[in-house]
C-alpha angles and dihedrals in degrees: 000000000000090000090068112104111256097015110128098174140005130212123195122194123203130176121217110178106306097344129089111209116205118201114192126191132177141180116258120248130014092332094069139053125236101259090183090069092049093049092047089057090059096042103272135092146187135135132325092263102026122042143136148184140202117226124199133197097019143093125248089254091053089049092051091048089051092052093046092050091046092052092047092049091048092050090051089050092047090238091129 
């Protein structure tokens, strides 16, 4: 996904039983965003270019909405 022109980060959502696993990847340098900061906001962690989180008690769609809202809020704050 990161090889697509204009893509700065990718987020993959996978359900295993009752847990949604979020895998986040980003380009290094100025072209990417710090996915670690995004994942930390939703309870996960990792590295600036490789991070993840586990979400409980929600659907995949709710998890995607959470990540989208988190990114939008962080952009407004200037955090990413």
